[in-house]
Backbone as a printed PyTorch tensor [residue, N CA C, xyz], in Angstrom:
tensor([[[ -93.4600,  -31.8170, -143.5980],
         [ -92.1400,  -31.5660, -143.9490],
         [ -91.4360,  -30.9700, -142.6990]],

        [[ -90.2240,  -31.3410, -142.4330],
         [ -89.4420,  -30.9290, -141.3660],
         [ -88.0570,  -30.5240, -141.8570]],

        [[ -87.5790,  -29.4500, -141.3880],
         [ -86.1740,  -29.0410, -141.6020],
         [ -85.6290,  -28.4300, -140.3200]],

        [[ -84.3010,  -28.3390, -140.2180],
         [ -83.7520,  -27.8170, -138.9900],
         [ -82.5160,  -27.0670, -139.2360]],

        [[ -82.1230,  -26.2420, -138.2160],
         [ -80.9170,  -25.3610, -138.3910],
         [ -80.1460,  -25.5240, -137.1520]],

        [[ -78.8190,  -25.6060, -137.2660],
         [ -77.8480,  -25.6800, -136.1600],
         [ -77.1420,  -24.3830, -135.8670]],

        [[ -77.4180,  -23.3800, -136.6960],
         [ -76.7270,  -22.1310, -136.5330],
         [ -77.6720,  -20.8960, -136.3070]],

        [[ -78.6970,  -21.0790, -135.5600],
         [ -79.6300,  -19.9880, -135.1980],
         [ -80.5520,  -19.5840, -136.3920]],

        [[ -80.7470,  -20.3990, -137.4160],
         [ -81.6490,  -20.0620, -138.4980],
         [ -80.9630,  -19.4630, -139.7150]],

        [[ -79.6390,  -19.3820, -139.7640],
         [ -78.9220,  -18.8580, -140.8890],
         [ -78.9360,  -19.8110, -142.0550]],

        [[ -78.7070,  -21.0670, -141.8170],
         [ -78.8170,  -22.0660, -142.8680],
         [ -79.6530,  -23.2340, -142.3820]],

        [[ -80.3170,  -23.9640, -143.3460],
         [ -81.2500,  -24.9900, -142.9830],
         [ -80.8610,  -26.3050, -143.6730]],

        [[ -81.3120,  -27.4000, -143.0690],
         [ -81.0870,  -28.7250, -143.6900],
         [ -81.9900,  -28.9120, -144.8710]],

        [[ -81.7710,  -29.9950, -145.6300],
         [ -82.6570,  -30.2500, -146.6590],
         [ -84.0240,  -30.6890, -146.0490]],

        [[ -85.1230,  -30.5740, -146.7500],
         [ -86.4500,  -30.9750, -146.2610],
         [ -86.4490,  -32.4990, -146.0400]],

        [[ -87.0640,  -32.8890, -144.9370],
         [ -87.2660,  -34.2560, -144.6180],
         [ -88.7610,  -34.5000, -144.5900]],

        [[ -89.2900,  -35.1890, -145.6060],
         [ -90.7350,  -35.3720, -145.8580],
         [ -91.2480,  -36.6530, -145.2110]],

        [[ -92.4210,  -36.5910, -144.7030],
         [ -93.2020,  -37.7380, -144.2390],
         [ -94.5980,  -37.6380, -144.7620]],

        [[ -95.1480,  -38.7290, -145.1490],
         [ -96.5600,  -38.6890, -145.6670],
         [ -97.5370,  -38.7670, -144.5510]],

        [[ -98.5860,  -37.9860, -144.6360],
         [ -99.7800,  -38.1570, -143.7020],
         [-100.7530,  -39.1660, -144.2080]],

        [[-100.5230,  -39.6590, -145.4120],
         [-101.4530,  -40.6650, -145.9570],
         [-102.7790,  -40.1540, -146.2340]],

        [[-103.6490,  -40.9180, -146.8000],
         [-105.0020,  -40.4830, -147.1560],
         [-105.8590,  -41.0960, -146.0430]],

        [[-106.5630,  -40.2670, -145.2600],
         [-107.3100,  -40.7010, -144.1390],
         [-108.7940,  -40.9870, -144.5070]],

        [[-109.4430,  -41.7000, -143.6850],
         [-110.8760,  -42.0020, -143.9130],
         [-111.6830,  -40.8590, -143.4110]],

        [[-112.9690,  -40.7800, -143.8610],
         [-113.8470,  -39.7340, -143.3410],
         [-113.9880,  -39.9910, -141.8320]],

        [[-113.9110,  -38.8560, -141.0780],
         [-113.9930,  -39.0050, -139.6600],
         [-112.6650,  -39.3030, -138.9570]],

        [[-111.5690,  -39.5460, -139.6390],
         [-110.2830,  -39.7120, -139.0030],
         [-109.6600,  -38.3820, -138.6820]],

        [[-109.5210,  -38.1280, -137.3680],
         [-109.1230,  -36.7590, -136.9440],
         [-107.7260,  -36.7070, -136.4180]],

        [[-107.0520,  -37.9000, -136.2480],
         [-105.7290,  -37.9010, -135.6270],
         [-104.7510,  -38.6470, -136.5370]],

        [[-103.6450,  -38.0350, -136.8270],
         [-102.6340,  -38.6980, -137.6690],
         [-101.3330,  -38.3540, -137.0190]],

        [[-100.5350,  -39.3660, -136.6580],
         [ -99.2340,  -39.1520, -136.1070],
         [ -98.1000,  -39.3200, -137.0840]],

        [[ -97.2700,  -38.3130, -137.1840],
         [ -96.1790,  -38.3470, -138.0630],
         [ -94.8370,  -38.3760, -137.3140]],

        [[ -93.8970,  -39.2240, -137.6490],
         [ -92.7140,  -39.3730, -136.8240],
         [ -91.4880,  -39.1700, -137.7320]],

        [[ -90.4910,  -38.4490, -137.2710],
         [ -89.2060,  -38.3210, -137.9190],
         [ -88.1500,  -38.9320, -136.9660]],

        [[ -87.3540,  -39.8190, -137.3890],
         [ -86.3030,  -40.4940, -136.6730],
         [ -84.9690,  -40.1650, -137.2870]],

        [[ -83.8910,  -40.3530, -136.5110],
         [ -82.4970,  -40.3390, -136.9370],
         [ -82.1720,  -38.9570, -137.6140]],

        [[ -82.4340,  -37.8920, -136.9090],
         [ -82.1360,  -36.5580, -137.4080],
         [ -80.7550,  -36.0850, -137.0500]],

        [[ -79.9640,  -36.8570, -136.4110],
         [ -78.5790,  -36.5190, -136.1260],
         [ -78.3930,  -35.8400, -134.9210]],

        [[ -77.1570,  -35.3510, -134.6490],
         [ -76.7040,  -34.7040, -133.3920],
         [ -76.3430,  -33.2560, -133.7310]],

        [[ -76.3270,  -32.4600, -132.6740],
         [ -75.8680,  -31.0970, -132.8530],
         [ -74.9320,  -30.6420, -131.7340]],

        [[ -74.0890,  -29.7510, -132.0120],
         [ -73.1290,  -29.2200, -130.9710],
         [ -73.2490,  -27.6850, -130.9900]],

        [[ -73.0320,  -27.0500, -129.8920],
         [ -73.0860,  -25.6050, -129.8410],
         [ -74.4250,  -25.0950, -129.5820]],

        [[ -74.9580,  -24.2480, -130.5070],
         [ -76.2760,  -23.6550, -130.3800],
         [ -77.3260,  -24.7400, -130.4080]],

        [[ -78.4640,  -24.4180, -129.6920],
         [ -79.5880,  -25.4360, -129.8210],
         [ -80.1740,  -25.4870, -131.1540]],

        [[ -80.6350,  -26.6900, -131.5320],
         [ -81.2120,  -26.9300, -132.9200],
         [ -82.5540,  -26.2690, -133.0050]],

        [[ -82.8700,  -25.6110, -134.0890],
         [ -84.1740,  -25.0640, -134.3320],
         [ -84.8890,  -25.8910, -135.3700]],

        [[ -86.1420,  -26.2730, -135.1150],
         [ -86.8990,  -27.1410, -136.0630],
         [ -87.9670,  -26.2810, -136.6350]],

        [[ -88.3760,  -26.5800, -137.9100],
         [ -89.4490,  -25.9270, -138.6030],
         [ -90.2980,  -27.0490, -139.2770]],

        [[ -91.5760,  -27.1620, -138.9280],
         [ -92.3970,  -28.1890, -139.4960],
         [ -93.4720,  -27.4930, -140.3150]],

        [[ -93.9230,  -28.0380, -141.4270],
         [ -94.9440,  -27.4800, -142.2090],
         [ -95.7460,  -28.5680, -142.9590]],

        [[ -96.8630,  -28.2350, -143.4270],
         [ -97.7210,  -29.1750, -144.1410],
         [ -98.2500,  -28.5800, -145.4350]],

        [[ -98.2610,  -29.3370, -146.5510],
         [ -98.7350,  -28.8020, -147.8330],
         [-100.1360,  -29.2340, -148.0570]],

        [[-100.7240,  -30.1300, -147.3460],
         [-102.0980,  -30.5710, -147.5100],
         [-103.0910,  -29.5090, -147.2140]],

        [[-104.1990,  -29.4850, -147.8690],
         [-105.2540,  -28.4780, -147.6030],
         [-106.1530,  -28.9810, -146.5790]],

        [[-105.6010,  -29.2000, -145.3930],
         [-106.3620,  -29.6350, -144.2310],
         [-105.8660,  -28.8320, -142.9510]],

        [[-106.7070,  -28.7330, -142.0060],
         [-106.2780,  -28.0930, -140.7410],
         [-105.2910,  -28.9530, -140.0740]],

        [[-104.2190,  -28.3680, -139.7150],
         [-103.1420,  -29.1110, -138.9700],
         [-102.8290,  -28.3470, -137.6990]],

        [[-102.6270,  -29.1670, -136.6370],
         [-102.2190,  -28.6420, -135.3590],
         [-101.1200,  -29.3790, -134.7570]],

        [[-100.0770,  -28.7520, -134.3160],
         [ -98.9690,  -29.4540, -133.5560],
         [ -99.3320,  -29.4940, -132.1340]],

        [[ -99.5980,  -30.7010, -131.5720],
         [-100.0650,  -30.8430, -130.2620],
         [ -98.7970,  -30.9470, -129.2780]],

        [[ -97.7220,  -31.5870, -129.7850],
         [ -96.6190,  -31.7540, -128.9340],
         [ -95.4610,  -32.3550, -129.6710]],

        [[ -94.3240,  -32.2350, -129.0410],
         [ -93.0770,  -32.8200, -129.6230],
         [ -92.2990,  -33.4340, -128.5950]],

        [[ -91.5800,  -34.5660, -128.9110],
         [ -90.8010,  -35.2290, -127.9100],
         [ -89.3910,  -35.3500, -128.5360]],

        [[ -88.3990,  -34.7930, -127.9070],
         [ -87.0000,  -34.8420, -128.4550],
         [ -86.2590,  -35.6820, -127.3980]],

        [[ -85.4800,  -36.6220, -127.9250],
         [ -84.7270,  -37.4990, -127.0540],
         [ -83.2810,  -37.3940, -127.2670]]])
C-alpha cells in the first residue's frame, strides 16, 4: 500500500494498493510498481509504503521521475 502527503504529513491521500501476488517457494524478489501518482507544487511530496502480508519485506530502492 502506498499513500502520500503534499503538506508535510498533515493530510494523506487515499491508499493506493498493489498486489504482491502469491509467489512460489523460493521466490525471493517481487517488484511492485505504482504509476500516475500526479504532480505536486510547493512542499516536497512525502511517501509512505506498507505491507499487510506476513512476510519479510525490504525496500531496496525507489525511482521517482
